[in-house]
N, C-alpha and C positions, 0 to 999 in steps of 0.2 A: 504494499500500500504506500502511496506517494502523495504528499500534499504539496499544494502549490498554492501561493497567496501572494496578493499585491502589497508593496511596501506603503502606498498611500491609500487613501480611501476609495473604494469602488463597490457598487451595489452587489455586483457579482464577483467580489474580490478574492473569493477562496475556493479551492476544489480538492476533492480526495479522489485520486484514482486509483483504479486496480489495474496495475500494469500487467501486461503479459510476459511470460518467461523470457521472450527474446529481448527484453530491456537491458540496455548498456548502462549500468550506473557508475561505472569506474573506468572511464577511459582517460587514463592519466599519462602524462609524458614529463620528460625531463626538458629543462631549458638548454637545448644544445644549438650553436651556431657552428655552420661548417663552411669555411671559406678557401677558396682556391688560392694557392700562392704562386709568385712568378717562376718557380722552378717545376711546375706542374704538379706538385704535391697539393696537400690540403692542411689546414689547421682546423683543429676541433676544440671550441671552447664549451665547457659543461659548466652551466651556471646552477645545477641542482634540480630539485624537485619541490614544488609547492602545491598545497592542495587547491589553490587559486588557478592552476592550469587544468583542473578537471574539466571533462567535457560528458555531457549526459545526452543519451538517446533513449526516450521514453516511449514505449509503444502501448497504446490502449486501444480497446475495441470502439469503433466510431458509432456515435449517436447524433442526431440532430441537434438536441439541446447541449450536448457537450462541444459540438462544432461552433456553435455561436459563442460559447463562454472562451474557448481556446482562441477564436479569431479577434475577440475583444482584447484579450491578454496580448496577443501577438501585436496587434495595431496600435494600442494605447498604451500599454505598459513596457517600459524598458528595464525595470529594476523589479525583480521577483524573489521570492523565497522558496526554494524547494527543500522539502524534508522528506527524509526517509531513515530507515533503520540505523545508519551509520553517521548521521548528522544532518544540520540544517545549513544550507548553502545560499548565499546571495548570487543570483545567476540572471543572465540576460538571454532573452530567447533568440536564437539564430534563425532556425527554419521550422516550418510546419507543413506537413505533407500528409496525403491520404492515399494509401495503397490497398488494395483488396480489403476494404472496410476495416482498415485499421489506421489510426493516426499516428504518425511519427513525429515526435516534438524533440528538437534539439535545443540544447542549453549550453552556454558556457558559464563557468564560476566566474565572479567578478573579484 
């Protein structure tokens, strides 16, 4: 179960979502920069990991009511709170898609 809410007041400002098993809640990466050098090699700079680099792909069954709420979130809110079993995250919505009657929501941690 996943909670999604707005930071500022909105009439429909919160949702409880029953995510599908294909939800990706822990897409993390390290801050790595790879730069080509003049001698044909590369240098790699590793600046580590932070939870703020997490990306979330949430998949939920599609309904008309949920579609209207999600579109409102995507169109009018740029600062949301995403809650799940391993914490609460300030997130920004990046994409919203509908495939085979499943909503696919992508968020990036702030």
